C-alpha positions as CSV (number, residue, x, y, z in Angstrom):
1,M,0.0,0.0,0.0
2,T,1.3,3.4,-1.0
3,N,0.6,6.4,1.3
4,T,-0.1,9.6,-0.5
5,H,0.4,12.9,1.2
6,E,-1.3,16.1,0.1
7,T,1.1,18.9,-0.3
8,T,0.3,22.6,-0.2
9,P,1.8,24.7,-3.0
10,V,4.9,26.6,-2.0
11,I,5.2,30.2,-3.0
12,P,8.8,31.1,-4.1
13,L,10.6,33.3,-1.7
14,P,11.2,36.2,-4.2
15,E,7.4,36.3,-5.0
16,T,6.6,36.3,-1.2
17,G,9.0,39.2,-0.7
18,A,7.6,41.1,-3.6
19,R,4.1,40.6,-2.4
20,L,5.0,41.7,1.1
21,A,6.8,44.8,-0.2
22,T,3.8,45.7,-2.3
23,T,1.6,45.5,0.8
24,V,3.9,47.6,2.9
25,G,4.3,50.1,0.1
26,A,0.6,50.4,-0.3
27,I,0.1,51.0,3.4
28,A,2.9,53.7,3.4
29,T,1.3,55.4,0.4
30,L,-2.1,55.4,2.1
31,A,-0.6,56.8,5.3
32,S,1.3,59.6,3.4
33,T,-2.0,61.1,2.2
34,F,-2.7,62.2,5.8
35,L,0.5,64.3,5.8
36,A,1.0,67.7,4.3
37,W,2.5,67.6,0.8
38,T,3.2,71.3,0.4
39,W,3.3,74.4,2.6
40,T,1.0,76.7,0.7
41,D,-2.6,76.5,-0.4
42,E,-1.9,78.1,-3.7
43,F,-1.8,74.6,-5.3
44,P,-5.4,73.5,-6.1
45,G,-7.0,71.3,-3.4
46,D,-5.1,72.6,-0.4
47,L,-2.6,69.9,0.3
48,T,-1.2,71.6,3.4
49,V,-3.5,70.0,6.1
50,T,-2.0,67.2,8.2
51,G,-4.5,64.5,9.2
52,Y,-7.1,65.3,6.5
53,P,-6.5,64.4,2.8
54,G,-7.6,67.0,0.2
55,G,-7.6,67.4,-3.5
56,L,-5.3,65.0,-5.3
57,Q,-4.4,63.4,-2.0
58,V,-7.9,61.8,-2.0
59,I,-7.3,60.2,-5.4
60,T,-4.0,58.8,-4.2
61,L,-5.7,57.6,-1.1
62,V,-8.3,55.7,-3.1
63,G,-5.6,54.2,-5.4
64,A,-3.5,53.1,-2.4
65,A,-6.5,51.6,-0.7
66,L,-7.4,49.6,-3.8
67,T,-3.8,48.5,-4.2
68,L,-3.7,47.3,-0.6
69,L,-7.0,45.3,-1.1
70,F,-5.6,43.6,-4.2
71,A,-2.3,42.9,-2.4
72,L,-4.2,41.3,0.6
73,A,-6.3,39.3,-1.8
74,G,-3.1,37.9,-3.3
75,H,-2.1,36.9,0.2
76,G,-5.2,34.8,0.4
77,V,-7.1,36.9,3.0
78,R,-10.6,35.5,3.4
79,G,-13.4,37.6,2.0
80,L,-11.2,39.3,-0.6
81,G,-11.0,36.6,-3.2
82,W,-13.9,38.1,-5.1
83,L,-11.7,41.1,-6.0
84,N,-9.5,39.0,-8.4
85,P,-11.5,36.1,-9.9
86,A,-8.8,35.7,-12.6
87,G,-6.2,35.0,-10.0
88,S,-3.7,37.2,-11.9
89,N,-1.1,39.6,-10.5
90,N,-1.7,41.9,-13.5
91,A,-4.6,43.6,-11.8
92,L,-2.4,44.5,-8.8
93,L,0.3,45.8,-11.1
94,L,-2.2,48.0,-13.0
95,I,-3.7,49.6,-9.9
96,A,-0.2,50.2,-8.4
97,L,0.8,51.8,-11.7
98,G,-2.2,54.1,-11.6
99,T,-1.5,55.1,-8.0
100,F,2.1,55.8,-8.9
101,G,1.1,57.9,-11.9
102,T,-1.4,60.0,-9.9
103,T,1.1,60.5,-7.0
104,W,4.1,61.5,-9.2
105,Y,1.9,63.7,-11.4
106,T,0.9,65.6,-8.2
107,V,4.4,65.9,-6.9
108,I,5.7,67.1,-10.3
109,A,2.8,69.6,-10.7
110,I,3.5,71.0,-7.2
111,A,7.2,71.5,-8.1
112,Q,6.4,73.0,-11.5
113,E,3.6,75.4,-10.5
114,L,5.1,76.6,-7.2
115,G,8.7,76.8,-8.5
116,G,10.8,73.8,-7.4
117,I,10.9,70.8,-5.2
118,A,11.6,73.0,-2.2
119,N,7.9,73.6,-2.0
120,L,7.3,69.9,-1.1
121,E,6.7,69.0,2.5
122,P,8.0,65.6,3.9
123,G,4.6,64.1,3.1
124,G,5.1,64.6,-0.6
125,F,8.5,62.9,-0.6
126,V,7.1,60.0,1.5
127,A,4.2,59.6,-1.0
128,A,6.5,59.6,-4.0
129,A,8.9,57.1,-2.5
130,A,6.2,54.8,-1.2
131,S,4.3,54.7,-4.5
132,L,7.6,54.0,-6.4
133,I,8.4,51.1,-4.0
134,T,4.9,49.7,-4.4
135,L,5.2,49.8,-8.2
136,L,8.7,48.2,-8.2
137,A,7.5,45.4,-5.9
138,A,4.5,44.7,-8.1
139,L,6.8,44.4,-11.1
140,G,8.5,41.6,-9.2
141,L,5.4,39.4,-9.2
142,P,4.8,36.8,-12.0
143,L,2.4,38.0,-14.7
144,H,0.1,36.4,-17.2
145,R,2.0,36.7,-20.4
146,D,1.3,36.3,-24.1
147,T,2.7,33.0,-25.3
148,D,2.6,33.6,-29.0
149,P,6.2,33.4,-30.3
150,A,5.3,35.7,-33.2
151,S,4.4,38.6,-31.0
152,S,6.7,41.5,-30.6
153,G,8.3,42.4,-27.3
154,L,6.1,45.5,-27.0
155,K,3.0,43.5,-27.7
156,K,4.0,40.8,-25.2
157,A,4.5,43.4,-22.6
158,L,1.1,45.0,-23.3
159,A,-0.5,41.6,-23.3
160,A,1.1,40.8,-19.9
161,V,-0.1,44.0,-18.2
162,F,-3.3,45.0,-19.9
163,G,-4.6,41.6,-20.9
164,I,-4.8,41.7,-24.7
165,G,-4.7,37.9,-24.5
166,G,-7.4,35.8,-22.9
167,T,-8.0,35.4,-19.2
168,K,-9.2,32.3,-17.5
169,L,-11.7,32.9,-14.7
170,A,-12.3,30.7,-11.8
171,R,-15.8,29.3,-11.6
172,P,-17.8,31.8,-9.5
173,K,-19.9,30.9,-6.5
174,A,-23.6,31.2,-7.4
175,L,-25.3,34.1,-5.7
176,P,-29.0,34.3,-5.0
177,S,-31.0,36.5,-7.4
178,W,-31.6,39.2,-4.8
179,A,-27.8,39.4,-4.2
180,Q,-27.1,39.7,-7.9
181,I,-29.6,42.5,-8.2
182,L,-28.0,44.3,-5.3
183,V,-24.6,43.9,-6.9
184,I,-25.9,45.5,-10.1
185,A,-27.5,48.4,-8.2
186,A,-24.3,48.9,-6.2
187,A,-22.2,49.0,-9.4
188,F,-24.3,51.7,-11.0
189,A,-24.4,53.7,-7.7
190,I,-20.6,53.6,-7.6
191,G,-20.5,54.6,-11.3
192,L,-22.7,57.6,-10.5
193,F,-20.5,58.7,-7.6
194,V,-17.3,58.4,-9.7
195,A,-18.8,60.3,-12.6
196,S,-20.1,63.1,-10.4
197,Y,-16.7,63.4,-8.7
198,G,-14.9,63.5,-12.0
199,L,-17.1,66.2,-13.5
200,Q,-16.7,68.4,-10.4
201,A,-12.9,68.0,-10.2
202,E,-10.7,71.0,-11.1
203,S,-8.3,70.9,-14.0
204,E,-5.2,69.5,-12.1
205,Q,-7.4,67.2,-9.9
206,F,-9.1,66.0,-13.1
207,V,-5.8,64.8,-14.6
208,G,-5.1,62.7,-11.5
209,F,-8.6,61.4,-11.6
210,L,-8.3,60.5,-15.2
211,I,-5.0,58.6,-14.7
212,L,-6.4,56.5,-11.8
213,A,-9.7,56.0,-13.6
214,A,-8.0,54.7,-16.8
215,F,-5.8,52.2,-14.8
216,G,-8.8,51.4,-12.6
217,V,-10.9,50.3,-15.6
218,A,-8.0,48.2,-16.9
219,T,-7.7,46.7,-13.4
220,L,-11.3,45.7,-13.4
221,S,-11.0,44.1,-16.8
222,R,-7.8,42.3,-15.9
223,S,-9.0,41.0,-12.6
224,G,-12.1,39.5,-14.1
225,L,-14.6,41.7,-12.2
226,S,-15.8,43.3,-15.5
227,A,-16.6,39.9,-17.0
228,R,-18.4,38.9,-13.8
229,L,-20.5,42.1,-13.8
230,K,-21.2,41.7,-17.6
231,A,-22.5,38.2,-16.9
232,L,-24.8,39.5,-14.2
233,T,-26.1,42.4,-16.4
234,T,-26.7,39.9,-19.2
235,Q,-28.7,37.7,-16.9
236,H,-30.8,40.5,-15.5
237,R,-31.3,42.8,-18.5
238,K,-34.4,44.5,-17.3
239,V,-32.9,45.2,-13.9
240,T,-29.8,46.6,-15.6
241,V,-31.8,49.0,-17.8
242,I,-33.8,50.3,-14.8
243,A,-30.7,50.7,-12.7
244,A,-28.8,52.5,-15.4
245,F,-31.7,54.9,-16.1
246,A,-32.2,55.5,-12.4
247,A,-28.5,56.2,-11.8
248,A,-28.4,58.7,-14.7
249,A,-31.7,60.4,-13.7
250,A,-30.3,60.9,-10.1
251,F,-27.3,62.9,-11.4
252,P,-28.9,66.3,-10.9
253,F,-29.4,65.5,-7.2
254,T,-25.7,65.1,-6.8
255,Q,-24.9,68.7,-8.0
256,N,-25.0,71.9,-6.0
257,T,-25.0,74.2,-9.1
258,D,-26.2,74.1,-12.7
259,E,-22.6,74.4,-14.0
260,F,-22.0,70.7,-14.3
261,T,-25.6,69.8,-15.0
262,L,-25.3,71.9,-18.2
263,L,-22.1,70.0,-19.0
264,A,-24.0,66.8,-18.6
265,V,-26.7,68.0,-20.9
266,S,-24.2,68.9,-23.6
267,I,-22.6,65.5,-23.2
268,L,-26.0,63.8,-23.7
269,I,-26.6,65.9,-26.9
270,F,-23.2,65.0,-28.2
271,A,-23.6,61.4,-27.3
272,T,-27.0,61.1,-28.9
273,V,-25.8,62.6,-32.2
274,A,-22.8,60.3,-32.1
275,L,-25.1,57.3,-31.7
276,G,-27.1,58.5,-34.7
277,L,-23.9,58.8,-36.7
278,N,-23.1,55.2,-35.6
279,V,-26.0,54.0,-37.7
280,V,-24.4,55.5,-40.8
281,V,-20.8,54.7,-40.1
282,G,-20.8,51.8,-37.7
283,L,-23.7,49.7,-39.1
284,A,-23.9,50.7,-42.8
285,G,-20.2,51.6,-43.2
286,L,-20.8,55.0,-44.9
287,L,-18.2,57.6,-44.2
288,D,-20.1,60.8,-43.5
289,L,-18.0,63.9,-42.9
290,G,-20.9,66.5,-42.8
291,Y,-23.2,64.8,-40.3
292,V,-23.3,67.8,-38.0
293,A,-25.3,69.6,-40.6
294,F,-28.3,67.4,-39.8
295,L,-28.0,68.5,-36.2
296,G,-28.1,72.1,-37.4
297,V,-31.2,71.4,-39.6
298,G,-33.1,70.2,-36.6
299,A,-31.8,73.0,-34.4
300,Y,-32.7,75.8,-36.9
301,T,-36.1,74.3,-37.6
302,A,-37.0,74.1,-33.9
303,A,-35.6,77.7,-33.4
304,L,-37.8,79.1,-36.2
305,V,-41.1,77.4,-35.1
306,S,-40.7,77.7,-31.3
307,G,-41.7,81.4,-30.9
308,S,-38.3,83.1,-31.0
309,T,-38.5,86.9,-31.4
310,A,-36.0,86.7,-34.2
311,S,-38.0,84.1,-36.2
312,T,-39.4,85.3,-39.5
313,F,-42.2,82.7,-39.4
314,G,-44.0,84.1,-36.4
315,V,-45.3,80.8,-35.1
316,H,-45.0,79.1,-31.7
317,F,-45.3,75.3,-31.8
318,P,-45.5,73.2,-28.6
319,F,-42.4,71.2,-28.0
320,W,-43.7,67.9,-29.3
321,A,-44.6,69.6,-32.5
322,A,-41.3,71.4,-32.8
323,A,-39.4,68.2,-32.1
324,L,-41.3,66.3,-34.8
325,T,-40.9,69.2,-37.2
326,G,-37.1,69.3,-36.7
327,A,-36.8,65.6,-37.0
328,A,-38.9,65.6,-40.2
329,A,-36.9,68.4,-41.7
330,S,-33.6,66.5,-41.1
331,L,-35.2,63.4,-42.5
332,I,-36.2,65.3,-45.7
333,F,-32.7,66.7,-46.0
334,G,-31.2,63.3,-45.5
335,V,-33.2,61.8,-48.3
336,L,-32.5,64.8,-50.6
337,I,-28.8,64.6,-50.0
338,G,-28.5,60.9,-49.9
339,A,-30.6,60.1,-53.0
340,P,-28.1,61.6,-55.6
341,T,-24.9,60.8,-53.6
342,L,-25.2,57.3,-52.1
343,R,-24.4,55.7,-55.4
344,L,-20.8,56.8,-54.6
345,R,-18.5,54.8,-52.4
346,G,-15.6,55.3,-50.1
347,D,-13.6,58.6,-50.3
348,Y,-15.9,60.0,-53.0
349,L,-18.9,59.7,-50.7
350,A,-16.9,61.3,-47.9
351,I,-16.0,64.3,-50.0
352,V,-19.6,64.9,-51.1
353,T,-20.9,64.7,-47.5
354,L,-18.1,67.1,-46.4
355,G,-19.3,69.5,-49.1
356,F,-22.9,69.3,-47.9
357,G,-21.8,70.2,-44.4
358,E,-20.0,73.3,-45.5
359,I,-22.8,74.3,-47.9
360,F,-25.3,74.1,-45.0
361,R,-23.2,76.4,-42.8
362,I,-22.6,78.9,-45.6
363,T,-26.2,78.9,-46.6
364,M,-27.4,79.5,-43.1
365,G,-25.1,82.5,-43.0
366,N,-26.4,84.0,-46.2
367,L,-30.1,83.8,-45.5
368,D,-30.0,87.2,-43.8
369,G,-32.1,89.3,-46.2
370,T,-29.1,90.8,-48.0
371,S,-27.2,87.9,-49.5
372,G,-30.4,85.9,-49.8
373,P,-33.9,85.6,-48.4
374,S,-34.5,86.7,-44.8
375,V,-34.9,83.4,-43.0
376,T,-32.2,82.7,-40.5
377,N,-30.9,86.2,-39.6
378,G,-27.6,85.3,-41.2
379,P,-24.4,85.2,-39.1
380,N,-26.3,86.5,-36.1
381,G,-28.4,83.4,-36.0
382,V,-31.7,82.9,-34.2
383,P,-31.5,84.2,-30.6
384,N,-34.0,84.4,-27.8
385,I,-35.4,80.9,-28.1
386,P,-37.9,80.6,-25.2
387,D,-37.8,77.9,-22.6
388,L,-39.9,74.9,-23.1
389,K,-43.3,74.5,-21.4
390,F,-44.6,71.0,-21.5
391,F,-48.1,70.4,-20.1
392,G,-47.7,73.4,-17.8
393,Y,-44.2,72.4,-16.6
394,D,-41.8,75.3,-17.2
395,F,-38.3,74.0,-18.1
396,G,-36.7,77.4,-17.4
397,A,-37.8,77.6,-13.8
398,E,-36.4,76.1,-10.6
399,H,-38.3,73.2,-9.1
400,T,-38.1,71.6,-5.6
401,I,-38.2,67.8,-5.5
402,G,-37.8,65.9,-2.3
403,G,-36.2,68.9,-0.6
404,F,-33.7,69.4,-3.4
405,T,-33.9,72.6,-5.4
406,L,-33.1,71.9,-9.0
407,G,-32.2,74.5,-11.6
408,S,-33.4,74.8,-15.2
409,Y,-30.7,72.6,-16.7
410,A,-31.8,69.7,-14.6
411,N,-35.1,69.8,-16.5
412,Y,-33.3,69.8,-19.8
413,F,-31.1,67.0,-18.6
414,W,-34.0,64.7,-17.9
415,L,-35.6,65.7,-21.3
416,M,-32.3,64.9,-23.1
417,L,-32.0,61.6,-21.1
418,L,-35.4,60.5,-22.4
419,C,-34.3,61.4,-26.0
420,T,-31.1,59.4,-25.5
421,A,-33.1,56.4,-24.2
422,L,-35.3,56.7,-27.3
423,V,-32.4,56.8,-29.7
424,V,-30.7,53.9,-27.9
425,T,-33.9,51.9,-28.3
426,I,-34.2,52.7,-32.0
427,F,-30.6,51.9,-32.6
428,A,-30.9,48.5,-30.7
429,R,-34.1,47.5,-32.5
430,A,-32.8,48.6,-35.9
431,G,-29.4,46.9,-35.5
432,K,-31.1,43.5,-34.7
433,S,-33.7,43.8,-37.5
434,R,-33.6,42.5,-41.0
435,I,-32.6,46.0,-42.3
436,G,-29.8,46.1,-39.7
437,R,-28.4,42.8,-40.9
438,A,-28.5,44.2,-44.4
439,W,-26.5,47.3,-43.2
440,V,-23.8,45.0,-41.8
441,A,-23.7,43.0,-45.0
442,I,-23.3,46.3,-47.0
443,R,-20.6,47.4,-44.6
444,E,-18.6,44.2,-44.9
445,D,-18.8,43.8,-48.7
446,E,-21.3,45.8,-50.7
447,T,-20.6,43.8,-53.9
448,A,-21.2,40.5,-52.3
449,A,-24.3,41.8,-50.5
450,T,-25.7,43.1,-53.8
451,A,-25.0,39.8,-55.5
452,M,-27.1,38.1,-52.7
453,G,-30.1,40.2,-53.6
454,I,-29.8,43.2,-51.2
455,N,-30.8,46.5,-52.7
456,G,-27.7,48.4,-51.7
457,F,-28.9,51.9,-52.6
458,R,-32.2,51.5,-50.8
459,V,-30.6,50.1,-47.7
460,K,-28.0,52.9,-47.5
461,L,-30.6,55.5,-48.1
462,I,-32.6,54.2,-45.1
463,A,-29.5,54.3,-42.9
464,F,-28.7,57.9,-44.1
465,A,-32.3,59.0,-43.4
466,L,-32.5,57.4,-40.0
467,G,-29.2,58.8,-38.9
468,A,-30.3,62.3,-40.1
469,T,-33.6,62.0,-38.2
470,L,-31.9,61.1,-34.9
471,A,-29.5,64.0,-35.3
472,G,-32.4,66.4,-36.0
473,L,-34.2,65.2,-32.9
474,A,-31.2,66.0,-30.7
475,G,-30.9,69.4,-32.5
476,T,-34.3,70.5,-31.3
477,V,-33.3,70.0,-27.7
478,Q,-30.0,71.7,-28.3
479,A,-31.7,74.8,-29.6
480,H,-33.7,75.3,-26.5
481,V,-30.9,74.5,-24.1
482,Q,-28.5,77.1,-25.7
483,H,-31.4,79.6,-26.4
484,T,-29.6,80.5,-29.7
485,V,-28.5,79.0,-32.9
486,V,-25.7,80.4,-35.1
487,P,-24.0,78.9,-38.2
488,E,-20.5,78.7,-36.5
489,M,-21.9,75.9,-34.3
490,Y,-22.0,73.5,-37.2
491,V,-18.5,73.2,-38.7
492,F,-16.4,70.2,-39.8
493,A,-13.8,70.8,-37.1
494,G,-13.8,73.4,-34.4
495,P,-12.6,74.0,-30.9
496,V,-16.1,73.3,-29.4
497,P,-17.9,70.1,-30.1
498,P,-20.1,68.8,-31.6
499,S,-18.4,69.0,-35.0
500,S,-18.3,66.4,-37.7
501,A,-14.7,65.5,-37.0
502,F,-15.3,65.1,-33.2
503,L,-18.5,63.1,-33.9
504,L,-16.6,60.7,-36.2
505,A,-13.8,60.4,-33.7
506,A,-16.3,59.6,-30.9
507,V,-17.7,56.7,-32.9
508,I,-14.3,55.3,-33.8
509,L,-12.9,55.8,-30.3
510,G,-15.8,54.3,-28.5
511,G,-16.3,51.4,-30.9
512,M,-18.2,51.3,-34.2
513,G,-21.4,49.3,-34.3
514,T,-22.0,49.3,-30.6
515,I,-24.4,51.2,-28.3
516,T,-22.2,52.0,-25.3
517,G,-19.1,52.7,-27.5
518,P,-20.2,56.1,-29.1
519,L,-21.8,57.1,-25.7
520,L,-18.5,56.6,-24.0
521,G,-16.4,58.1,-26.8
522,A,-18.6,61.2,-26.9
523,T,-18.3,61.6,-23.2
524,L,-14.6,61.3,-23.2
525,L,-14.1,63.7,-26.1
526,Y,-16.4,66.3,-24.6
527,V,-15.2,66.2,-21.0
528,I,-11.5,65.9,-21.4
529,P,-11.0,69.0,-23.6
530,T,-13.4,71.0,-21.3
531,K,-11.4,70.0,-18.2
532,L,-7.9,70.4,-19.7
533,Q,-8.3,73.9,-21.0
534,F,-5.1,74.8,-19.0
535,L,-3.1,72.8,-21.6
536,N,-4.1,75.4,-24.3
537,D,-2.3,74.5,-27.5
538,Y,-1.1,71.1,-26.2
539,Q,-4.7,69.7,-26.2
540,L,-4.6,68.6,-29.9
541,L,-1.1,67.2,-29.4
542,F,-2.2,64.9,-26.6
543,F,-5.5,64.1,-28.4
544,G,-3.5,63.0,-31.5
545,L,-1.1,60.9,-29.5
546,A,-4.0,59.2,-27.7
547,L,-5.7,58.4,-31.1
548,I,-2.5,57.0,-32.5
549,L,-2.0,54.7,-29.5
550,L,-5.6,53.6,-29.6
551,M,-5.5,52.8,-33.3
552,R,-2.3,50.9,-32.9
553,F,-3.1,48.8,-29.9
554,R,-7.0,48.7,-29.9
555,P,-8.2,49.6,-33.4
556,E,-11.7,48.2,-32.7
557,G,-12.4,50.9,-30.1
558,V,-12.8,51.0,-26.3
559,V,-16.0,49.0,-26.5
560,A,-15.5,46.5,-29.2
561,D,-18.0,44.9,-31.5
562,K,-17.3,41.2,-31.4
563,R,-17.1,40.8,-35.2
564,Q,-14.7,43.6,-35.6
565,Q,-12.6,42.5,-32.6
566,L,-12.1,39.1,-34.2
567,E,-11.1,40.7,-37.5
568,Y,-8.6,43.0,-35.9
569,H,-7.1,40.3,-33.6
570,E,-7.5,37.2,-35.8
571,N,-3.8,36.3,-35.3
572,D,-3.8,36.7,-31.5
573,P,-3.6,33.6,-29.4
574,I,-6.8,32.5,-27.7
575,D,-6.8,30.7,-24.4
576,V,-8.8,27.5,-24.8
577,P,-10.1,26.0,-21.5
578,E,-9.1,22.5,-20.8
579,P,-11.9,19.9,-21.0
580,R,-13.4,19.1,-17.7
581,Q,-14.8,15.8,-16.5
582,S,-16.8,15.1,-13.4
583,E,-15.5,13.0,-10.6
584,E,-18.0,10.2,-11.4
585,T,-16.8,10.0,-15.0
586,G,-13.2,10.0,-13.9
587,A,-13.9,7.2,-11.4
588,G,-15.7,5.2,-14.1
589,I,-12.8,5.5,-16.5
590,A,-10.3,4.4,-13.9
591,K,-12.5,1.4,-12.9
592,A,-12.8,0.4,-16.5
593,G,-9.1,0.6,-17.0
594,A,-8.5,-1.6,-13.9
């Protein structure tokens, strides 16, 4: 008889030391946020208080706390295993890198803005050293690496850290339905808090927030938490939709002023128009460079029929009628422009649509009664657009709900949120319909689709018309939010979005053919330039570098369509799970062999 002894896995000593150093470094980084980092309150956030973190110290505190939790999970502390279902050290390295980036950005900004490192207090030096030690210790841990021998060294490094290759997740412990619903609700509540904090952050503080948020998202993906949450939201779709809408609707209650609520309204307008463009570009594959003109058609139409004192029509439609009129006008323009031009393909179609966008802007500037008929008041636009009144509800007045006094932009935020929900529903239904599958076929290979019996011109014209209608609907709300409409708002490329170039970049950045992709891309492209105005001329430089890196390492976008992700990464290795067999099956095979 042979005695078998169960042995516990032995962790190599270097790995144990690296993990211990990571834990100690995270604790030291966390403790440093309770010390003064500078002696003067001239730096934004007042980092002079000992015992109370402020400004960028709060972001470092959050990063250090998350690093500590992931480090403790790696030590096998009970109750923290859910943080890292993938069982990989890459998540720990990513969050340590984000904390290091935020901390060192703060230290360098203090030295640069205040005139040297002499303006740093001991707490700043402690934070910089502790975050560096944490990062170096995390680099000493074994990582999940890309095993493809054909991959370059840079690609292997990116695959090791950011998880370009596959990740095997441990089988999760089943949660009761009520617990799964609570997890979904908690996830959206945290998302609402993070979004509110980021929008209210000052310029320097926003940069630190952006650094930690970017690495935090990568950490969630690499740890497997994103995959777990996606599985829960897929299983409870209705609960997910309700939770997402409720979290978005609660945003005005988190604000003290209308400043950031107006920013949120602008983001929703930009995101809705980008989603409409996604019908044309993402689903049908038509490169439209003048799409912002359809937004202008809807805005001008609503401005002229909504009772503006500068309107030459002298009519005052209710909002629902003005919205339908603006959407119908954009639909007509979409058909009129698309009918003679959609027989073109590729670059030729792009040039024609670019010309339409410029013609629209110039025409609106010339309808001033001198260069042309008196319709749009020329370069001065249509000002004094009145606030909406819907069933006696004045959108321009403050309202008190549950003890919260909400300004006028909260009303427009909720209105635009309903419009966004409507556009998302239309996009989702259209994408899964027969015509949506025809759009995808045209996008992939128009010649092959035509040979299979699809009327390419008719299908493309429907996509063009639907995209124009959705943009016109968003334009009607934009006209009332901004109370004025001028031609300079609708250019191909300008410093203030939405412009055709920024809309197209939002679709590509977020992920063509998806719903959440353009919404996320539009949000990033609108918020980041607004918050980083202190960079002045360097904004376009960093924006261009970000696009180059994205196109190089994730060409399918941040939120990837599955089909396009397979096309872009068809040569990447895929982790195939090993076949499993139950204990009974294994015992049966062993018995049969005996």
